N, C-alpha and C positions, 0 to 999 in steps of 0.2 A: 296615825300622825296627821296633824292638820295640814290642809293645803296652804300654800304660799303662792302669791301672785308674783311671777318673775318673768323678766325678758328672756327670750330664748338663749342668747349668748351667755348671760349670767347664770342661767339654769345649767348650762353645760358645765361651767366651772364648779358650781355647787355639787353637781352630780359626780364630777371627777374627784373632788375632795372626799365626798361620801364613799366613793369606791377605793380610797386609799392612795389616790395619786399624790405624790409628794414633790414632783418636779415638773415644771413647765418651762419650755424654751420656745420663744416665738418672736414675732415681729408684727407690728401693727399694720393692718390693711383693712379698709372698709369692704364689706359690712360685718366684720367679725371682731372689730377692735375692742368692743366691750368685754370680750372674753379674756384677753390678756390683762386689761385693766382690772377685772375682777380677781384674776389669779394673783396679780401683783399685790393686791390688798389683802386677800384672804389666806393664800398659802403660807406666809410667814407665821400666821396665827396658829397653825397646826404643825409647826416645825418643818415646813417645806421650803422649797427654793423656787422663786420665780427669777428668770433672767431674760431680759430683752436682749437678743442676740444682735449682732451687727448686720445680719442679713438672714434671709430664709435658708440659704445654703448652710450658714453657720448653725442655725437653730436645729435643723434636721440631724446634723452630725453630732450635736450635743445630745439629742435624743438617742442617737446610736450609742454614745458613750454610757449614758445613764442606764439604758436598757441592757447594755452589755454587763453592767454591774448588778443587774437584777432588780432595779428600781421600777416602780410604777411611774410611768412617765408619759407625757402627751405634748403635742404641739397642735397648733391650729393655724389656718390662713384662709385667704379667699383666692379664687381661681389663678390669677397670674402668680401669686405667691407660692401656691401649691405646685405650679409648674416648676418653680426653681428648686423644689425639694425632691423632685423625681429621682435623681441620681442617688440621694441618700436613702430614699425609700427602697430602691432596688437593693442597695447594700444591706439595709436592715432585713429585708425579706430573705436575701441570700445567706445572711448570718443567722437566721432563724431567731430573731429577737422580738419579744412582745412589746407593743406600744399602742397608743391610741392616737389617731390622726383625725382632725376635724376640718372639713372644707365647707365653708359657708359661701356658696357659689354666687358669682356675679357675671354679668354679660361680657362676652368676648367676641372674637379672638383678640389677642394682644391685651392692652390695658382696658379696652372695652368701655365699660361703665361701672357704676356702683349699684345698679339696679339688680333685682333678683333674676336668677337664671338656673337652668338645668344643663348647661352646655358641657359639663365636665364628665358626663356619663361614660364616654369612651375612655377618658383618662383614668377614671377610677376602676373601671371593670375590666379593661384590657391591659392595664399596666402602662403608666407613663414613662417608666424607666426601662432599662434594657433587661432582657432575659425572660425566661418562662416562669414568672412568679405570679402569685395571686394574693389578694387581700380579701378578707371578709368586708363587705361594703353594705352598711345600713343606710336606709333612706326613710327617716321618721316623717310622719305627716302632721304631727302636733307636738307641742312643747313637752307634754307628759311622756309621750313615746320617746322623744329625744332624750329625756332624762333617764328613762328606763334602759335604753340602748347604750347610753354612755356607761352606765354602772355595769351592765352585763358585758359590755365590750371589753373592759379591762380583764374580766375572767376568761372570756373566749381567746383573748390574745395570749394570756398565760397558759391556757390549756393546750393550745396548738403551737406555741412559740412562733407567733406570726403577727404582723401588724394588722390592726383593724381600723377601718376608716368609716367615719360617719359623715354623710353628705347631706346638706340641706341648702336651700336657696336663701337669698337675703331676707325673705319674708320671715321664715321661721327663726332666723337669728334675731330679728327686730321685734317680732310680735310678743305681746305679754299674755300669758294664760296661767291659770291656777295649776299647781303641780304639788305632788307629794312624793317623798323619797322612800321608795319601797325596798325591802330586802330582796335581792335577786335570787333566782333559783340556785341552790347550792350545787357547785360542781366540785368534783374530786380534782384538785389542781396538782400537777407534779411539783416536786421540789426543784428549786432552781440551782441544782447542783452543778450546772454548767456556768454559772455566773463568775465574772472575774472579780472576786472580792478579797483576794489574797489567800495564800495557801496555809498560813500559820506554821509552815514547815512540816505539814502532815500529808501532803499529796503533791502530785505533779500540777504544774500551773494549767489553768484552763485557757484555751485560746478561742477568741471570737474573731471569725474571719469569713469573708466571702470569696476568697481568692484560692483557686485550685489550678495549679500550673499543668499538672498531668491530665490529659483529656479523659483518661479512664476514671480518674478521681472526680472530675467535674460531672461526668455523666452519671456516676453513681450517686452524687449529691443531688442531681436533678431528679433522678428516679425516686429518691427518698422524698424529695419535696412533692412530687406529683402524687405519691401515695398519700401524703398528708392532706393534700388538697382534695383528693378523692373522699377522705373521711369527713372533711368539712362539707363537701357536697351532700353527703349522706345524712349529715346530722344538723346542719345549721341553716338550710334554706327555709325562708319564712314568707308567708303571704297572707293577705286578707282578701276574701272573695265574697261576692254578694250576688245572689240569684242568678248565677251563670248557667245553672242546669236547665232553665226554661226561658232564657233570654233570646230575644230576636236580634239584639245587638249587644255586644260586650265592649266596654271601655277598659283599656289598660292604661293605668296612670300611676305615678308614684309621688311621694312627698306632698307638698301643699297643693300641687296640681290635682291630686286625687280627691282632695277635699272640695275643690271647685267642681270636679266631676260628680261628686255626690250630690251637690246642690242641683246640678243639671239632671241627674237621674230622678231625684225627688219631684221635680217639676214635670218631667216626662211621664212618670208613673201617674200623676194626676190626670194626664191627658190620655191615659190608657196604653202607653207604650211599655213594652217588657225590655228593660235594659239592665244588664249586669255589670259588675265591676270586678277586675282583677288588679289588686294593688300590691306589687312586690315590695316586701319590707327589706328583703336582702336583694340588692342588685347583683351581687355575687356572693354566694351561689344563686343563680337565677332559678326561680320556681317554675321551671318549664313544665313539670307534671300537672300543675293546676290547670293549664290550658286544655288538658285531656278531658276535663269534666265539663267543658262547654256543650250546650245543647247542640246535637248534631245538625239540627235544622236552622242554626244561627245564620243570619244573613251576612254578618261580617263583624270583624273586630276593629275598633277605632282606637289607635294609640294617640294619647294627648300628652304633649311635653312642652316645656319652656325651652325649646331649641329647634333646630331645623330637621330634627329626626335622628335620634341615636338609639334609644331603647327599642325603637320600631324594628330594628334588626333582630333583636332577641325575641320579639313578639312573632316575627315571621318564622324564626327557627322553631318556636314553641308550637305554632298551629300546624306545622308540617304540611302546609298547602291545603288544609281542609276547608279553610275559610278565607275570603278575601280580607286583606289587612289594609286599612286606611290610616292616614296620618293627619293630624291637625296640630300645629304648633305656633307659638308666638315666640319671638326672640328679641334680643337687644334690650331686655328689661321689660318688655311688654308682657302682660299676663293674660292667659285665656279667660274668657268670661263664660258663665253658665249658658248664656243665650247663644254664644258662638258654637259651643259644644252641642247644644240642642239642635241647632241647625244642621250640624254634620251628622248627627245620629239619625235625624229625619230623612236626610238624603240616602243613607245606607238602608234604612228600613223601607224606603219607597213610599213613605207616607202611611203605611199600614199600621194598624193598632191591634 
């Protein structure tokens, strides 16, 4: 299939439609507003429904309803808007409903700014709503990967009956890159025999619910959920790594920040430095095991993020105290530069090549 030049936000919409999404409920907020604009124009052409809800709270509960009826459905927002959806996301996870959520992150806290950021890592990976729930969280670093993960994300959501979130910063939503729409790896997806689509008088009604009054019932439900999350950990963790087996310094970064780190690494290699990269593609489940492959003589791991330090906690868990972990970040919409990353790497390496 020929490649098409697309803006990230519009590519998300095209990928969702290619994956069979027929329903989108959302609310405009910069820097993701091109996505609902795209869906409002394109979904009706394939017999789908776009609805601009009166609020983010309404939108996520509409997603709950459509997912409960077995539809492929999605919503999107940017950081403060995603905060408003957290109660509904917890309900969806508790009711075991598949859906796709997209967060094109901007600076915070509060209303913050409309500039790119990675400050929602905690919210996405630790659960912004109540309860012991988890979502698969993808962090693509370019528009092609964004398209691929959107398409596959719907299948993963259906396979595990669980919400899947794709997080990107404002840059990936706004940048234009060539993409092609590939057929995802085929998965054996279960029938949606749990969906509330009417009984036809042939069976008992299905019930979609996250409310369990009896404590023993809620505990049993939570044990079931944790078993599912364990399967996701075993099967869905993804990572890209580069020359970590003989690196003197390893950089850990995700999303577009990892692209900047790659530019820094290329410059450092020309100067004779040995620098590796670990780029988590899934922020949950986190690819902890990849850090076990780092050169045992590594001088340190540098975590680079567009925030004040969030993924750095997972990096510290992953290295198990074997290496010193440093952090470098910019926030408020400021973006790390290759030269600033180079400076940090040289500090860790002690100037050695």
